[in-house]
TORKOL-4160 file (C-alpha; in steps of 0.2 Angstrom, whole numbers, padded with zeros to 4 digits, m for minus):
442
<pt num="1" X="m0075" Y="0052" Z="m0301"/>
<pt num="2" X="m0066" Y="0042" Z="m0289"/>
<pt num="3" X="m0050" Y="0033" Z="m0294"/>
<pt num="4" X="m0047" Y="0015" Z="m0297"/>
<pt num="5" X="m0037" Y="0014" Z="m0282"/>
<pt num="6" X="m0051" Y="0023" Z="m0271"/>
<pt num="7" X="m0063" Y="0013" Z="m0279"/>
<pt num="8" X="m0053" Y="m0003" Z="m0274"/>
<pt num="9" X="m0050" Y="0003" Z="m0257"/>
<pt num="10" X="m0070" Y="0003" Z="m0256"/>
<pt num="11" X="m0072" Y="m0013" Z="m0262"/>
<pt num="12" X="m0060" Y="m0021" Z="m0249"/>
<pt num="13" X="m0069" Y="m0010" Z="m0236"/>
<pt num="14" X="m0087" Y="m0016" Z="m0242"/>
<pt num="15" X="m0081" Y="m0034" Z="m0242"/>
<pt num="16" X="m0074" Y="m0034" Z="m0225"/>
<pt num="17" X="m0089" Y="m0028" Z="m0219"/>
<pt num="18" X="m0100" Y="m0041" Z="m0228"/>
<pt num="19" X="m0089" Y="m0053" Z="m0220"/>
<pt num="20" X="m0092" Y="m0048" Z="m0202"/>
<pt num="21" X="m0111" Y="m0045" Z="m0207"/>
<pt num="22" X="m0113" Y="m0063" Z="m0213"/>
<pt num="23" X="m0098" Y="m0071" Z="m0200"/>
<pt num="24" X="m0103" Y="m0082" Z="m0184"/>
<pt num="25" X="m0096" Y="m0080" Z="m0167"/>
<pt num="26" X="m0081" Y="m0091" Z="m0171"/>
<pt num="27" X="m0076" Y="m0080" Z="m0187"/>
<pt num="28" X="m0080" Y="m0064" Z="m0178"/>
<pt num="29" X="m0069" Y="m0070" Z="m0164"/>
<pt num="30" X="m0056" Y="m0072" Z="m0179"/>
<pt num="31" X="m0059" Y="m0054" Z="m0186"/>
<pt num="32" X="m0057" Y="m0047" Z="m0169"/>
<pt num="33" X="m0041" Y="m0055" Z="m0166"/>
<pt num="34" X="m0034" Y="m0050" Z="m0182"/>
<pt num="35" X="m0040" Y="m0031" Z="m0179"/>
<pt num="36" X="m0031" Y="m0028" Z="m0162"/>
<pt num="37" X="m0015" Y="m0036" Z="m0169"/>
<pt num="38" X="m0014" Y="m0024" Z="m0182"/>
<pt num="39" X="m0022" Y="m0008" Z="m0177"/>
<pt num="40" X="m0017" Y="m0007" Z="m0160"/>
<pt num="41" X="m0011" Y="0011" Z="m0155"/>
<pt num="42" X="m0015" Y="0018" Z="m0172"/>
<pt num="43" X="m0021" Y="0035" Z="m0174"/>
<pt num="44" X="m0038" Y="0041" Z="m0179"/>
<pt num="45" X="m0032" Y="0047" Z="m0196"/>
<pt num="46" X="m0023" Y="0029" Z="m0198"/>
<pt num="47" X="m0038" Y="0021" Z="m0193"/>
<pt num="48" X="m0048" Y="0030" Z="m0207"/>
<pt num="49" X="m0034" Y="0025" Z="m0219"/>
<pt num="50" X="m0036" Y="0008" Z="m0215"/>
<pt num="51" X="m0054" Y="0006" Z="m0217"/>
<pt num="52" X="m0054" Y="0020" Z="m0233"/>
<pt num="53" X="m0063" Y="0032" Z="m0222"/>
<pt num="54" X="m0075" Y="0022" Z="m0216"/>
<pt num="55" X="m0069" Y="0016" Z="m0200"/>
<pt num="56" X="m0086" Y="0023" Z="m0192"/>
<pt num="57" X="m0095" Y="0010" Z="m0201"/>
<pt num="58" X="m0087" Y="m0004" Z="m0191"/>
<pt num="59" X="m0086" Y="0005" Z="m0175"/>
<pt num="60" X="m0105" Y="0004" Z="m0176"/>
<pt num="61" X="m0105" Y="m0014" Z="m0179"/>
<pt num="62" X="m0096" Y="m0016" Z="m0165"/>
<pt num="63" X="m0106" Y="m0006" Z="m0153"/>
<pt num="64" X="m0120" Y="m0014" Z="m0160"/>
<pt num="65" X="m0113" Y="m0033" Z="m0156"/>
<pt num="66" X="m0108" Y="m0025" Z="m0139"/>
<pt num="67" X="m0127" Y="m0019" Z="m0135"/>
<pt num="68" X="m0133" Y="m0037" Z="m0142"/>
<pt num="69" X="m0122" Y="m0049" Z="m0134"/>
<pt num="70" X="m0115" Y="m0040" Z="m0119"/>
<pt num="71" X="m0126" Y="m0050" Z="m0106"/>
<pt num="72" X="m0120" Y="m0066" Z="m0111"/>
<pt num="73" X="m0101" Y="m0061" Z="m0112"/>
<pt num="74" X="m0098" Y="m0068" Z="m0129"/>
<pt num="75" X="m0081" Y="m0061" Z="m0136"/>
<pt num="76" X="m0083" Y="m0048" Z="m0124"/>
<pt num="77" X="m0065" Y="m0045" Z="m0119"/>
<pt num="78" X="m0060" Y="m0043" Z="m0137"/>
<pt num="79" X="m0076" Y="m0033" Z="m0142"/>
<pt num="80" X="m0071" Y="m0022" Z="m0128"/>
<pt num="81" X="m0052" Y="m0020" Z="m0133"/>
<pt num="82" X="m0057" Y="m0017" Z="m0150"/>
<pt num="83" X="m0068" Y="m0003" Z="m0147"/>
<pt num="84" X="m0054" Y="0003" Z="m0135"/>
<pt num="85" X="m0043" Y="0005" Z="m0150"/>
<pt num="86" X="m0055" Y="0017" Z="m0157"/>
<pt num="87" X="m0059" Y="0027" Z="m0142"/>
<pt num="88" X="m0041" Y="0029" Z="m0136"/>
<pt num="89" X="m0034" Y="0034" Z="m0153"/>
<pt num="90" X="m0025" Y="0050" Z="m0155"/>
<pt num="91" X="m0038" Y="0065" Z="m0163"/>
<pt num="92" X="m0054" Y="0050" Z="m0159"/>
<pt num="93" X="m0067" Y="0063" Z="m0153"/>
<pt num="94" X="m0079" Y="0057" Z="m0167"/>
<pt num="95" X="m0077" Y="0040" Z="m0162"/>
<pt num="96" X="m0081" Y="0044" Z="m0144"/>
<pt num="97" X="m0096" Y="0054" Z="m0147"/>
<pt num="98" X="m0103" Y="0040" Z="m0159"/>
<pt num="99" X="m0099" Y="0028" Z="m0145"/>
<pt num="100" X="m0109" Y="0038" Z="m0133"/>
<pt num="101" X="m0123" Y="0042" Z="m0144"/>
<pt num="102" X="m0127" Y="0024" Z="m0145"/>
<pt num="103" X="m0127" Y="0021" Z="m0125"/>
<pt num="104" X="m0111" Y="0017" Z="m0124"/>
<pt num="105" X="m0108" Y="0023" Z="m0105"/>
<pt num="106" X="m0124" Y="0014" Z="m0099"/>
<pt num="107" X="m0118" Y="m0001" Z="m0107"/>
<pt num="108" X="m0101" Y="m0001" Z="m0099"/>
<pt num="109" X="m0109" Y="0003" Z="m0082"/>
<pt num="110" X="m0121" Y="m0012" Z="m0083"/>
<pt num="111" X="m0106" Y="m0024" Z="m0087"/>
<pt num="112" X="m0098" Y="m0021" Z="m0070"/>
<pt num="113" X="m0115" Y="m0026" Z="m0061"/>
<pt num="114" X="m0118" Y="m0043" Z="m0070"/>
<pt num="115" X="m0112" Y="m0059" Z="m0061"/>
<pt num="116" X="m0110" Y="m0069" Z="m0077"/>
<pt num="117" X="m0097" Y="m0058" Z="m0084"/>
<pt num="118" X="m0078" Y="m0063" Z="m0081"/>
<pt num="119" X="m0066" Y="m0050" Z="m0070"/>
<pt num="120" X="m0056" Y="m0049" Z="m0085"/>
<pt num="121" X="m0071" Y="m0041" Z="m0095"/>
<pt num="122" X="m0077" Y="m0030" Z="m0082"/>
<pt num="123" X="m0059" Y="m0023" Z="m0080"/>
<pt num="124" X="m0059" Y="m0019" Z="m0098"/>
<pt num="125" X="m0074" Y="m0010" Z="m0096"/>
<pt num="126" X="m0067" Y="0001" Z="m0083"/>
<pt num="127" X="m0052" Y="0005" Z="m0095"/>
<pt num="128" X="m0064" Y="0011" Z="m0106"/>
<pt num="129" X="m0073" Y="0022" Z="m0094"/>
<pt num="130" X="m0055" Y="0028" Z="m0090"/>
<pt num="131" X="m0053" Y="0034" Z="m0108"/>
<pt num="132" X="m0068" Y="0042" Z="m0108"/>
<pt num="133" X="m0067" Y="0052" Z="m0092"/>
<pt num="134" X="m0050" Y="0057" Z="m0097"/>
<pt num="135" X="m0058" Y="0066" Z="m0112"/>
<pt num="136" X="m0065" Y="0080" Z="m0103"/>
<pt num="137" X="m0075" Y="0086" Z="m0090"/>
<pt num="138" X="m0092" Y="0084" Z="m0099"/>
<pt num="139" X="m0087" Y="0066" Z="m0101"/>
<pt num="140" X="m0084" Y="0065" Z="m0083"/>
<pt num="141" X="m0101" Y="0073" Z="m0079"/>
<pt num="142" X="m0109" Y="0060" Z="m0091"/>
<pt num="143" X="m0103" Y="0045" Z="m0081"/>
<pt num="144" X="m0108" Y="0053" Z="m0065"/>
<pt num="145" X="m0125" Y="0058" Z="m0072"/>
<pt num="146" X="m0127" Y="0039" Z="m0078"/>
<pt num="147" X="m0126" Y="0034" Z="m0058"/>
<pt num="148" X="m0109" Y="0028" Z="m0064"/>
<pt num="149" X="m0100" Y="0033" Z="m0044"/>
<pt num="150" X="m0112" Y="0021" Z="m0038"/>
<pt num="151" X="m0109" Y="0007" Z="m0050"/>
<pt num="152" X="m0091" Y="0008" Z="m0050"/>
<pt num="153" X="m0090" Y="0009" Z="m0032"/>
<pt num="154" X="m0101" Y="m0007" Z="m0031"/>
<pt num="155" X="m0089" Y="m0016" Z="m0042"/>
<pt num="156" X="m0074" Y="m0010" Z="m0032"/>
<pt num="157" X="m0081" Y="m0016" Z="m0016"/>
<pt num="158" X="m0086" Y="m0035" Z="m0024"/>
<pt num="159" X="m0073" Y="m0038" Z="m0035"/>
<pt num="160" X="m0059" Y="m0052" Z="m0031"/>
<pt num="161" X="m0047" Y="m0045" Z="m0044"/>
<pt num="162" X="m0034" Y="m0033" Z="m0036"/>
<pt num="163" X="m0028" Y="m0027" Z="m0053"/>
<pt num="164" X="m0046" Y="m0023" Z="m0058"/>
<pt num="165" X="m0048" Y="m0015" Z="m0041"/>
<pt num="166" X="m0032" Y="m0004" Z="m0045"/>
<pt num="167" X="m0040" Y="0001" Z="m0061"/>
<pt num="168" X="m0057" Y="0005" Z="m0053"/>
<pt num="169" X="m0045" Y="0018" Z="m0041"/>
<pt num="170" X="m0037" Y="0026" Z="m0056"/>
<pt num="171" X="m0056" Y="0030" Z="m0063"/>
<pt num="172" X="m0062" Y="0036" Z="m0047"/>
<pt num="173" X="m0046" Y="0047" Z="m0045"/>
<pt num="174" X="m0050" Y="0054" Z="m0062"/>
<pt num="175" X="m0067" Y="0058" Z="m0058"/>
<pt num="176" X="m0063" Y="0068" Z="m0044"/>
<pt num="177" X="m0051" Y="0078" Z="m0052"/>
<pt num="178" X="m0057" Y="0093" Z="m0065"/>
<pt num="179" X="m0075" Y="0090" Z="m0061"/>
<pt num="180" X="m0082" Y="0103" Z="m0049"/>
<pt num="181" X="m0099" Y="0099" Z="m0052"/>
<pt num="182" X="m0100" Y="0080" Z="m0046"/>
<pt num="183" X="m0084" Y="0080" Z="m0035"/>
<pt num="184" X="m0095" Y="0077" Z="m0019"/>
<pt num="185" X="m0105" Y="0064" Z="m0026"/>
<pt num="186" X="m0087" Y="0055" Z="m0029"/>
<pt num="187" X="m0082" Y="0060" Z="m0011"/>
<pt num="188" X="m0097" Y="0052" Z="m0004"/>
<pt num="189" X="m0095" Y="0037" Z="m0012"/>
<pt num="190" X="m0078" Y="0034" Z="m0008"/>
<pt num="191" X="m0083" Y="0036" Z="0011"/>
<pt num="192" X="m0098" Y="0024" Z="0008"/>
<pt num="193" X="m0085" Y="0011" Z="0003"/>
<pt num="194" X="m0075" Y="0012" Z="0018"/>
<pt num="195" X="m0086" Y="0000" Z="0028"/>
<pt num="196" X="m0086" Y="m0013" Z="0014"/>
<pt num="197" X="m0079" Y="m0030" Z="0017"/>
<pt num="198" X="m0064" Y="m0031" Z="0005"/>
<pt num="199" X="m0048" Y="m0024" Z="0013"/>
<pt num="200" X="m0041" Y="m0019" Z="m0004"/>
<pt num="201" X="m0056" Y="m0008" Z="m0008"/>
<pt num="202" X="m0055" Y="0000" Z="0009"/>
<pt num="203" X="m0035" Y="0003" Z="0006"/>
<pt num="204" X="m0039" Y="0011" Z="m0012"/>
<pt num="205" X="m0054" Y="0021" Z="m0005"/>
<pt num="206" X="m0044" Y="0028" Z="0008"/>
<pt num="207" X="m0029" Y="0033" Z="m0004"/>
<pt num="208" X="m0042" Y="0041" Z="m0014"/>
<pt num="209" X="m0051" Y="0050" Z="m0001"/>
<pt num="210" X="m0035" Y="0057" Z="0004"/>
<pt num="211" X="m0033" Y="0065" Z="m0014"/>
<pt num="212" X="m0052" Y="0071" Z="m0014"/>
<pt num="213" X="m0051" Y="0079" Z="0001"/>
<pt num="214" X="m0038" Y="0090" Z="m0003"/>
<pt num="215" X="m0047" Y="0097" Z="m0019"/>
<pt num="216" X="m0064" Y="0098" Z="m0012"/>
<pt num="217" X="m0057" Y="0107" Z="0003"/>
<pt num="218" X="m0071" Y="0103" Z="0015"/>
<pt num="219" X="m0077" Y="0086" Z="0022"/>
<pt num="220" X="m0093" Y="0076" Z="0026"/>
<pt num="221" X="m0096" Y="0074" Z="0046"/>
<pt num="222" X="m0101" Y="0054" Z="0041"/>
<pt num="223" X="m0082" Y="0052" Z="0038"/>
<pt num="224" X="m0077" Y="0052" Z="0057"/>
<pt num="225" X="m0086" Y="0037" Z="0062"/>
<pt num="226" X="m0082" Y="0027" Z="0045"/>
<pt num="227" X="m0064" Y="0030" Z="0047"/>
<pt num="228" X="m0063" Y="0026" Z="0066"/>
<pt num="229" X="m0073" Y="0009" Z="0061"/>
<pt num="230" X="m0058" Y="0005" Z="0049"/>
<pt num="231" X="m0047" Y="0004" Z="0063"/>
<pt num="232" X="m0056" Y="m0011" Z="0067"/>
<pt num="233" X="m0045" Y="m0021" Z="0053"/>
<pt num="234" X="m0034" Y="m0034" Z="0056"/>
<pt num="235" X="m0024" Y="m0029" Z="0038"/>
<pt num="236" X="m0010" Y="m0017" Z="0043"/>
<pt num="237" X="m0011" Y="m0008" Z="0026"/>
<pt num="238" X="m0027" Y="m0003" Z="0029"/>
<pt num="239" X="m0024" Y="0004" Z="0046"/>
<pt num="240" X="m0008" Y="0012" Z="0040"/>
<pt num="241" X="m0021" Y="0023" Z="0026"/>
<pt num="242" X="m0034" Y="0025" Z="0038"/>
<pt num="243" X="m0021" Y="0033" Z="0051"/>
<pt num="244" X="m0014" Y="0043" Z="0037"/>
<pt num="245" X="m0030" Y="0050" Z="0033"/>
<pt num="246" X="m0034" Y="0055" Z="0050"/>
<pt num="247" X="m0020" Y="0065" Z="0050"/>
<pt num="248" X="m0025" Y="0074" Z="0035"/>
<pt num="249" X="m0043" Y="0076" Z="0043"/>
<pt num="250" X="m0038" Y="0085" Z="0059"/>
<pt num="251" X="m0035" Y="0100" Z="0048"/>
<pt num="252" X="m0053" Y="0102" Z="0045"/>
<pt num="253" X="m0068" Y="0105" Z="0055"/>
<pt num="254" X="m0070" Y="0087" Z="0060"/>
<pt num="255" X="m0055" Y="0089" Z="0071"/>
<pt num="256" X="m0064" Y="0091" Z="0088"/>
<pt num="257" X="m0077" Y="0074" Z="0085"/>
<pt num="258" X="m0061" Y="0065" Z="0078"/>
<pt num="259" X="m0050" Y="0067" Z="0093"/>
<pt num="260" X="m0064" Y="0064" Z="0105"/>
<pt num="261" X="m0068" Y="0049" Z="0094"/>
<pt num="262" X="m0051" Y="0042" Z="0096"/>
<pt num="263" X="m0050" Y="0045" Z="0115"/>
<pt num="264" X="m0066" Y="0035" Z="0116"/>
<pt num="265" X="m0059" Y="0019" Z="0108"/>
<pt num="266" X="m0047" Y="0019" Z="0121"/>
<pt num="267" X="m0060" Y="0012" Z="0133"/>
<pt num="268" X="m0072" Y="0002" Z="0125"/>
<pt num="269" X="m0089" Y="0000" Z="0135"/>
<pt num="270" X="m0092" Y="m0016" Z="0145"/>
<pt num="271" X="m0105" Y="m0020" Z="0132"/>
<pt num="272" X="m0092" Y="m0022" Z="0116"/>
<pt num="273" X="m0079" Y="m0032" Z="0127"/>
<pt num="274" X="m0092" Y="m0043" Z="0133"/>
<pt num="275" X="m0099" Y="m0048" Z="0117"/>
<pt num="276" X="m0090" Y="m0063" Z="0117"/>
<pt num="277" X="m0089" Y="m0068" Z="0134"/>
<pt num="278" X="m0101" Y="m0083" Z="0135"/>
<pt num="279" X="m0092" Y="m0091" Z="0119"/>
<pt num="280" X="m0076" Y="m0088" Z="0128"/>
<pt num="281" X="m0085" Y="m0096" Z="0144"/>
<pt num="282" X="m0090" Y="m0113" Z="0135"/>
<pt num="283" X="m0077" Y="m0116" Z="0122"/>
<pt num="284" X="m0060" Y="m0115" Z="0125"/>
<pt num="285" X="m0052" Y="m0112" Z="0108"/>
<pt num="286" X="m0063" Y="m0095" Z="0108"/>
<pt num="287" X="m0050" Y="m0089" Z="0120"/>
<pt num="288" X="m0037" Y="m0089" Z="0109"/>
<pt num="289" X="m0045" Y="m0078" Z="0098"/>
<pt num="290" X="m0049" Y="m0064" Z="0110"/>
<pt num="291" X="m0033" Y="m0056" Z="0105"/>
<pt num="292" X="m0042" Y="m0052" Z="0087"/>
<pt num="293" X="m0058" Y="m0046" Z="0093"/>
<pt num="294" X="m0061" Y="m0029" Z="0083"/>
<pt num="295" X="m0064" Y="m0019" Z="0098"/>
<pt num="296" X="m0047" Y="m0021" Z="0105"/>
<pt num="297" X="m0039" Y="m0020" Z="0087"/>
<pt num="298" X="m0047" Y="m0002" Z="0085"/>
<pt num="299" X="m0041" Y="0001" Z="0103"/>
<pt num="300" X="m0023" Y="m0002" Z="0099"/>
<pt num="301" X="m0026" Y="0006" Z="0082"/>
<pt num="302" X="m0033" Y="0022" Z="0091"/>
<pt num="303" X="m0019" Y="0022" Z="0103"/>
<pt num="304" X="m0006" Y="0021" Z="0088"/>
<pt num="305" X="m0015" Y="0035" Z="0080"/>
<pt num="306" X="m0015" Y="0046" Z="0095"/>
<pt num="307" X="0002" Y="0043" Z="0096"/>
<pt num="308" X="0005" Y="0049" Z="0078"/>
<pt num="309" X="m0006" Y="0065" Z="0079"/>
<pt num="310" X="0003" Y="0071" Z="0096"/>
<pt num="311" X="0020" Y="0069" Z="0091"/>
<pt num="312" X="0017" Y="0078" Z="0074"/>
<pt num="313" X="0007" Y="0092" Z="0082"/>
<pt num="314" X="0010" Y="0100" Z="0100"/>
<pt num="315" X="m0007" Y="0109" Z="0098"/>
<pt num="316" X="m0016" Y="0093" Z="0096"/>
<pt num="317" X="m0006" Y="0084" Z="0108"/>
<pt num="318" X="m0012" Y="0098" Z="0121"/>
<pt num="319" X="m0030" Y="0096" Z="0116"/>
<pt num="320" X="m0029" Y="0078" Z="0119"/>
<pt num="321" X="m0025" Y="0081" Z="0136"/>
<pt num="322" X="m0039" Y="0091" Z="0140"/>
<pt num="323" X="m0051" Y="0075" Z="0133"/>
<pt num="324" X="m0042" Y="0065" Z="0147"/>
<pt num="325" X="m0032" Y="0055" Z="0136"/>
<pt num="326" X="m0019" Y="0051" Z="0149"/>
<pt num="327" X="m0033" Y="0042" Z="0161"/>
<pt num="328" X="m0038" Y="0033" Z="0143"/>
<pt num="329" X="m0021" Y="0028" Z="0139"/>
<pt num="330" X="m0017" Y="0019" Z="0155"/>
<pt num="331" X="m0034" Y="0011" Z="0155"/>
<pt num="332" X="m0029" Y="0004" Z="0138"/>
<pt num="333" X="m0013" Y="m0001" Z="0146"/>
<pt num="334" X="m0023" Y="m0012" Z="0159"/>
<pt num="335" X="m0029" Y="m0023" Z="0145"/>
<pt num="336" X="m0023" Y="m0039" Z="0147"/>
<pt num="337" X="m0033" Y="m0047" Z="0134"/>
<pt num="338" X="m0024" Y="m0037" Z="0121"/>
<pt num="339" X="m0005" Y="m0037" Z="0121"/>
<pt num="340" X="m0005" Y="m0024" Z="0107"/>
<pt num="341" X="m0016" Y="m0012" Z="0115"/>
<pt num="342" X="m0006" Y="m0012" Z="0130"/>
<pt num="343" X="0010" Y="m0009" Z="0120"/>
<pt num="344" X="0004" Y="0004" Z="0109"/>
<pt num="345" X="m0004" Y="0013" Z="0124"/>
<pt num="346" X="0011" Y="0014" Z="0133"/>
<pt num="347" X="0022" Y="0020" Z="0119"/>
<pt num="348" X="0010" Y="0034" Z="0116"/>
<pt num="349" X="0009" Y="0037" Z="0135"/>
<pt num="350" X="0028" Y="0038" Z="0136"/>
<pt num="351" X="0026" Y="0053" Z="0123"/>
<pt num="352" X="0015" Y="0063" Z="0134"/>
<pt num="353" X="0026" Y="0058" Z="0150"/>
<pt num="354" X="0042" Y="0066" Z="0142"/>
<pt num="355" X="0033" Y="0082" Z="0135"/>
<pt num="356" X="0022" Y="0089" Z="0148"/>
<pt num="357" X="0029" Y="0089" Z="0166"/>
<pt num="358" X="0011" Y="0090" Z="0173"/>
<pt num="359" X="0007" Y="0072" Z="0165"/>
<pt num="360" X="0024" Y="0065" Z="0172"/>
<pt num="361" X="0018" Y="0070" Z="0189"/>
<pt num="362" X="0001" Y="0062" Z="0188"/>
<pt num="363" X="0006" Y="0046" Z="0180"/>
<pt num="364" X="0020" Y="0044" Z="0192"/>
<pt num="365" X="0008" Y="0047" Z="0208"/>
<pt num="366" X="m0005" Y="0035" Z="0200"/>
<pt num="367" X="0008" Y="0021" Z="0197"/>
<pt num="368" X="0018" Y="0021" Z="0211"/>
<pt num="369" X="0038" Y="0020" Z="0210"/>
<pt num="370" X="0040" Y="0003" Z="0208"/>
<pt num="371" X="0027" Y="0001" Z="0192"/>
<pt num="372" X="0033" Y="0021" Z="0186"/>
<pt num="373" X="0051" Y="0013" Z="0185"/>
<pt num="374" X="0048" Y="0000" Z="0174"/>
<pt num="375" X="0036" Y="0011" Z="0162"/>
<pt num="376" X="0051" Y="0023" Z="0161"/>
<pt num="377" X="0064" Y="0010" Z="0157"/>
<pt num="378" X="0057" Y="0000" Z="0143"/>
<pt num="379" X="0037" Y="0007" Z="0139"/>
<pt num="380" X="0036" Y="m0004" Z="0123"/>
<pt num="381" X="0039" Y="m0020" Z="0135"/>
<pt num="382" X="0031" Y="m0016" Z="0151"/>
<pt num="383" X="0015" Y="m0025" Z="0146"/>
<pt num="384" X="0026" Y="m0041" Z="0149"/>
<pt num="385" X="0033" Y="m0037" Z="0164"/>
<pt num="386" X="0017" Y="m0032" Z="0174"/>
<pt num="387" X="0007" Y="m0044" Z="0184"/>
<pt num="388" X="m0012" Y="m0045" Z="0186"/>
<pt num="389" X="m0013" Y="m0033" Z="0201"/>
<pt num="390" X="m0002" Y="m0019" Z="0192"/>
<pt num="391" X="m0012" Y="m0021" Z="0177"/>
<pt num="392" X="m0027" Y="m0019" Z="0188"/>
<pt num="393" X="m0021" Y="m0002" Z="0194"/>
<pt num="394" X="m0018" Y="0003" Z="0178"/>
<pt num="395" X="m0036" Y="m0001" Z="0171"/>
<pt num="396" X="m0044" Y="0007" Z="0187"/>
<pt num="397" X="m0034" Y="0023" Z="0187"/>
<pt num="398" X="m0043" Y="0039" Z="0190"/>
<pt num="399" X="m0030" Y="0051" Z="0184"/>
<pt num="400" X="m0036" Y="0068" Z="0178"/>
<pt num="401" X="m0024" Y="0078" Z="0170"/>
<pt num="402" X="m0038" Y="0090" Z="0163"/>
<pt num="403" X="m0041" Y="0098" Z="0181"/>
<pt num="404" X="m0022" Y="0102" Z="0183"/>
<pt num="405" X="m0022" Y="0110" Z="0166"/>
<pt num="406" X="m0038" Y="0120" Z="0170"/>
<pt num="407" X="m0029" Y="0125" Z="0187"/>
<pt num="408" X="m0014" Y="0131" Z="0179"/>
<pt num="409" X="m0021" Y="0141" Z="0165"/>
<pt num="410" X="m0033" Y="0149" Z="0179"/>
<pt num="411" X="m0017" Y="0153" Z="0189"/>
<pt num="412" X="m0008" Y="0161" Z="0174"/>
<pt num="413" X="m0024" Y="0171" Z="0170"/>
<pt num="414" X="m0025" Y="0178" Z="0188"/>
<pt num="415" X="m0007" Y="0182" Z="0188"/>
<pt num="416" X="m0007" Y="0192" Z="0172"/>
<pt num="417" X="m0023" Y="0201" Z="0176"/>
<pt num="418" X="m0023" Y="0217" Z="0187"/>
<pt num="419" X="m0034" Y="0218" Z="0202"/>
<pt num="420" X="m0051" Y="0222" Z="0198"/>
<pt num="421" X="m0069" Y="0216" Z="0200"/>
<pt num="422" X="m0066" Y="0200" Z="0190"/>
<pt num="423" X="m0053" Y="0194" Z="0202"/>
<pt num="424" X="m0067" Y="0187" Z="0215"/>
<pt num="425" X="m0072" Y="0176" Z="0202"/>
<pt num="426" X="m0056" Y="0170" Z="0196"/>
<pt num="427" X="m0052" Y="0166" Z="0214"/>
<pt num="428" X="m0068" Y="0157" Z="0216"/>
<pt num="429" X="m0063" Y="0147" Z="0199"/>
<pt num="430" X="m0046" Y="0143" Z="0205"/>
<pt num="431" X="m0054" Y="0138" Z="0223"/>
<pt num="432" X="m0067" Y="0126" Z="0214"/>
<pt num="433" X="m0052" Y="0116" Z="0205"/>
<pt num="434" X="m0042" Y="0116" Z="0220"/>
<pt num="435" X="m0056" Y="0108" Z="0231"/>
<pt num="436" X="m0059" Y="0096" Z="0218"/>
<pt num="437" X="m0040" Y="0090" Z="0217"/>
<pt num="438" X="m0040" Y="0088" Z="0237"/>
<pt num="439" X="m0055" Y="0078" Z="0235"/>
<pt num="440" X="m0047" Y="0068" Z="0221"/>
<pt num="441" X="m0032" Y="0064" Z="0233"/>
<pt num="442" X="m0043" Y="0059" Z="0245"/>
């Protein structure tokens, strides 16, 4: 038999539940306020004590009302916070299972895609998904199986609230860790976010990609093109994260494609640079905006990234030399339409000149003594000192350090090998490049 005290507690619970069932929108809002104030931070046993071992009866009412009203946004913020008290309570696994059994994850994901729902309410939905994801691997898999990565990524791209976007980053980071079955799905979702229009979303995606990259250990080929396109941004914080990711990516099999892509960005095609030409010719106000042309922003960022990579690893610097980076850097230095391209290219070229004697020789020969001395006196300010003729010399340079490197390597191999049948082929190889070099000088 139950004691009088237990009967009184059960009576209070039934009365509370009856009040909820009979209450309208305003009264339920008041009940939720009181519940949040008095139960925030309580453990599952404490909640059971509060509800006379019938806390699940109130939780099921909350989840039912959520599924009935989430499209209208009625008291959604307080409703989600109330459910969060149950799900985040210590020893709350039973509550979590009860919530998931009625389709809780799908409801939370659907909330993210509704236009009429406030950003604050969507942020609460993300926090509940965080709680679910942090409960273990099977719960992370459940979110991913429910097309959660796509819904979460789309919300990150469209959200106007930086606080909400930062909460999404926490959730995506959680889904990457301890989720081997779907970590590649999360990785691809992050790559797909890079072209989005939100700078904050780009920044957070790049940060999370670095973490995902280290966990997965491999990369997807599409990441190269996506990261290089991010370099067109006007936002320095996004550019910083992109270059940081590029530094990580050179340790993977996409390194050759990445280096080729960076060097190619130093010399944009005529088609790309002439896109605004008709407007420039007819509207003087547009002329002032050419400095912000995305392709030139990308050119400057590529020059900066190449400098960062070359200074961090001599082997990478040598690989870049074989890709004719010196020629391309000098061409970028002649781009009088964008001073930052000139400056970044000049600073990066300075490193190559200081590090490799063969580069110094070729650059000196191409620039002539006067322009070379200007360059060496202060590479960062060179763009302010050169005239249009000198800029044309830089832009039209034909420097080919790669040929000299081949000659040097071939000579070394020839000297280090004993005479034999292969010597004639080696001599022919050297003679071929010597002939090309003489033609180049002519």
